[in-house]
C-alpha positions as CSV (number, residue, x, y, z in Angstrom):
1,M,0.0,0.0,0.0
2,F,1.0,3.6,-0.5
3,D,-0.3,7.1,-0.6
4,T,-0.4,9.6,-3.5
5,I,1.1,13.1,-3.1
6,Y,1.0,16.1,-5.4
7,C,3.5,18.9,-5.1
8,E,2.5,22.5,-6.1
9,K,5.7,23.8,-4.6
10,K,8.4,24.2,-7.2
11,L,10.5,21.1,-7.3
12,P,14.4,21.3,-7.3
13,L,14.8,19.9,-10.9
14,T,18.2,19.6,-12.7
15,K,18.7,20.9,-16.2
16,E,18.9,17.3,-17.4
17,I,15.4,16.6,-16.0
18,K,13.9,19.8,-17.4
19,K,15.4,18.9,-20.8
20,A,14.0,15.3,-20.6
21,F,10.5,16.6,-19.6
22,P,10.2,20.0,-21.3
23,D,6.4,20.4,-21.2
24,T,5.6,18.7,-17.9
25,D,3.3,20.4,-15.3
26,W,4.9,18.9,-12.2
27,S,2.1,20.2,-10.0
28,K,-0.1,17.6,-11.6
29,A,2.4,14.7,-11.3
30,D,1.0,11.9,-9.0
31,F,4.0,10.9,-6.9
32,Q,3.8,8.0,-4.5
33,T,5.0,7.7,-0.9
34,K,5.2,5.1,1.8
35,D,6.1,7.5,4.6
36,L,2.6,8.6,5.6
37,D,-0.5,6.4,6.4
38,N,-0.2,4.0,3.4
39,T,-4.0,3.9,3.0
40,M,-4.3,5.0,-0.6
41,T,-4.9,8.5,0.7
42,T,-4.1,11.7,-1.4
43,Y,-1.9,14.5,0.0
44,S,-0.8,17.8,-1.5
45,I,2.1,20.1,-0.8
46,K,0.7,23.5,-1.5
47,K,2.5,26.5,-2.9
48,N,2.8,28.1,0.5
49,G,4.5,24.9,1.8
50,T,1.7,23.4,3.9
51,L,1.0,19.7,3.8
52,N,-2.7,18.9,3.1
53,I,-4.8,15.8,3.2
54,L,-7.7,15.2,0.9
55,K,-11.0,14.5,2.7
56,V,-13.7,12.9,0.7
57,E,-17.3,12.8,2.1
58,G,-20.0,10.6,0.7
59,E,-22.1,7.5,1.3
60,T,-22.4,3.9,0.0
61,V,-25.7,3.3,-1.8
62,R,-27.3,0.3,-3.5
63,V,-27.3,0.7,-7.3
64,I,-29.1,-2.5,-8.3
65,S,-32.0,-4.3,-6.7
66,E,-31.7,-7.5,-4.7
67,E,-33.5,-9.5,-7.4
68,E,-31.0,-8.3,-10.1
69,E,-28.1,-9.1,-7.7
70,K,-29.4,-12.7,-7.2
71,K,-29.8,-13.2,-11.0
72,I,-26.2,-12.2,-11.6
73,R,-24.9,-14.4,-8.8
74,K,-26.8,-17.4,-10.1
75,Q,-24.8,-17.0,-13.3
76,K,-21.7,-17.4,-11.2
77,K,-20.6,-13.8,-12.0
78,F,-19.0,-11.3,-9.7
79,C,-21.5,-8.7,-8.4
80,W,-21.0,-5.7,-6.1
81,P,-24.4,-4.0,-5.8
82,Y,-23.2,-0.9,-4.0
83,E,-21.5,2.2,-5.1
84,F,-19.8,5.1,-3.2
85,V,-21.5,8.4,-4.1
86,E,-19.2,11.3,-3.4
87,K,-20.7,14.4,-1.9
88,S,-17.7,16.6,-1.4
89,R,-13.9,16.7,-1.4
90,T,-11.7,19.2,0.3
91,Y,-8.1,19.6,1.3
92,E,-7.4,20.1,5.0
93,K,-4.1,20.9,6.7
94,Y,-2.2,17.8,7.9
95,V,-0.1,18.4,10.9
96,Y,3.0,16.2,10.4
97,T,6.6,16.5,11.6
98,G,9.2,14.4,9.8
99,T,10.5,13.6,6.4
100,V,8.4,12.3,3.4
101,N,10.2,10.5,0.6
102,F,8.1,10.6,-2.6
103,Y,9.0,9.1,-6.0
104,Y,7.8,9.0,-9.6
105,Y,8.4,6.7,-12.6
106,R,7.8,8.1,-16.0
107,E,8.9,7.9,-19.7
108,D,10.5,11.0,-21.2
109,N,10.0,12.2,-24.8
110,N,12.6,9.7,-26.0
111,N,10.8,6.8,-24.3
112,N,13.5,6.4,-21.6
113,T,12.0,5.4,-18.2
114,W,13.1,7.7,-15.4
115,A,13.0,7.2,-11.6
116,L,12.8,10.5,-9.7
117,E,13.0,10.7,-5.9
118,F,12.5,13.7,-3.6
119,T,12.5,14.2,0.1
120,A,10.4,16.8,1.9
121,T,10.9,17.8,5.5
122,F,8.0,19.1,7.5
123,V,7.6,20.7,11.0
124,K,4.0,20.7,12.2
125,G,2.7,20.4,8.6
126,K,5.0,23.2,7.2
127,L,7.6,22.5,4.6
128,T,11.1,23.4,5.8
129,D,13.2,21.6,3.1
130,L,12.7,20.0,-0.3
131,V,15.6,18.1,-2.0
132,L,16.1,15.9,-5.0
133,D,17.5,12.6,-3.8
134,S,18.0,10.9,-7.2
135,A,17.1,11.1,-10.9
136,E,18.2,8.3,-13.2
137,I,17.2,6.4,-16.3
138,I,16.3,2.9,-15.2
139,H,15.2,1.6,-18.6
140,T,16.5,3.0,-21.9
141,A,14.2,3.4,-24.9
142,E,15.9,0.3,-26.5
143,Q,15.2,-1.8,-23.3
144,N,11.6,-0.7,-23.3
145,A,11.2,-1.5,-26.9
146,A,12.7,-5.0,-26.4
147,N,10.5,-5.7,-23.3
148,E,7.4,-4.6,-25.2
149,K,8.4,-6.9,-28.2
150,A,9.0,-9.8,-25.8
151,W,5.6,-9.3,-24.2
152,K,3.8,-9.2,-27.6
153,D,5.7,-12.2,-28.8
154,S,4.7,-14.1,-25.6
155,L,1.1,-13.1,-26.0
156,A,1.1,-14.1,-29.7
157,A,2.6,-17.5,-28.8
158,H,0.0,-18.1,-26.1
159,E,-2.8,-17.3,-28.6
160,K,-1.4,-19.7,-31.2
161,H,-0.8,-22.5,-28.7
162,P,-3.0,-25.6,-29.5
163,W,-4.2,-25.8,-25.8
164,T,-5.4,-22.2,-26.0
165,K,-7.4,-22.9,-29.1
166,T,-8.7,-26.1,-27.5
167,K,-9.9,-24.2,-24.3
168,R,-11.6,-21.6,-26.5
169,F,-13.4,-24.4,-28.4
170,L,-14.4,-26.2,-25.2
171,N,-15.8,-22.9,-23.8
172,S,-17.8,-22.2,-26.9
173,V,-19.5,-25.6,-26.9
174,T,-20.1,-25.5,-23.2
175,F,-21.2,-21.9,-23.2
176,G,-18.3,-20.9,-20.9
177,Y,-18.9,-23.6,-18.4
178,W,-15.5,-25.2,-19.0
179,S,-13.6,-22.2,-17.5
180,I,-16.2,-21.9,-14.7
181,F,-15.8,-25.6,-13.8
182,W,-12.0,-25.6,-13.6
183,G,-11.4,-22.0,-12.7
184,N,-14.1,-21.7,-10.1
185,K,-15.5,-25.0,-8.8
186,V,-12.3,-27.2,-9.0
187,S,-9.8,-24.5,-7.9
188,R,-12.0,-23.5,-5.0
189,S,-12.4,-27.1,-3.9
190,L,-8.6,-27.7,-4.0
191,Y,-8.1,-24.5,-2.1
192,W,-10.6,-25.7,0.6
193,I,-8.8,-29.0,0.8
194,S,-5.4,-27.4,1.1
195,Q,-6.6,-25.1,3.9
196,N,-8.1,-28.0,5.9
197,I,-4.9,-30.1,5.4
198,Q,-2.9,-27.2,6.9
199,K,-5.4,-27.1,9.9
200,L,-5.0,-30.9,10.3
201,Q,-1.3,-30.6,10.2
202,L,-1.3,-27.9,12.9
203,W,-3.6,-30.1,15.0
204,I,-1.3,-33.1,14.7
205,V,1.8,-31.0,15.6
206,R,0.0,-29.5,18.6
207,N,-1.7,-32.6,20.0
208,L,0.1,-35.7,18.7
209,A,3.7,-34.9,17.9
């Protein structure tokens, strides 16, 4: 888990970074950090240096009827009948003292992947220092192209594999039940068996060994 953090404060960027990302609005870059609550919360460092937390207010409401939900579940399909309806979102000052390391992975205009890392220091929610820890190319454009080609080749090989074609045929003649049977019923049964075997093993160790 991590949190997202935006930085409206001017970042200490090198000439090399500015050259690699000439048209970037860094105030809209969604950095990640593991130094705060790690609850997928959104924070923002404002231009005046204050650290703020995004507060979202709303409620969870049912969006489909119980009858519709039952019909979907009978078809062995996933169904979540509720939806969060947002009413408001506001930033509030977050009183925090300590350092926050935040990072960002992004491709530049030449398709090189960069890893950027910054550290911000706060005293009672007020920014006192902001430094660039590191900025480096972790994957060149050539490496990215090679990785993409390898992934596409692997996907194409999977699609051409005789067993893939066989499963597709079996699903078509069983109206999808082939995948449901093996991927749902059999796999769940095996999982249940493995869990109970572990419980039995623990019981043997605790009571008989």
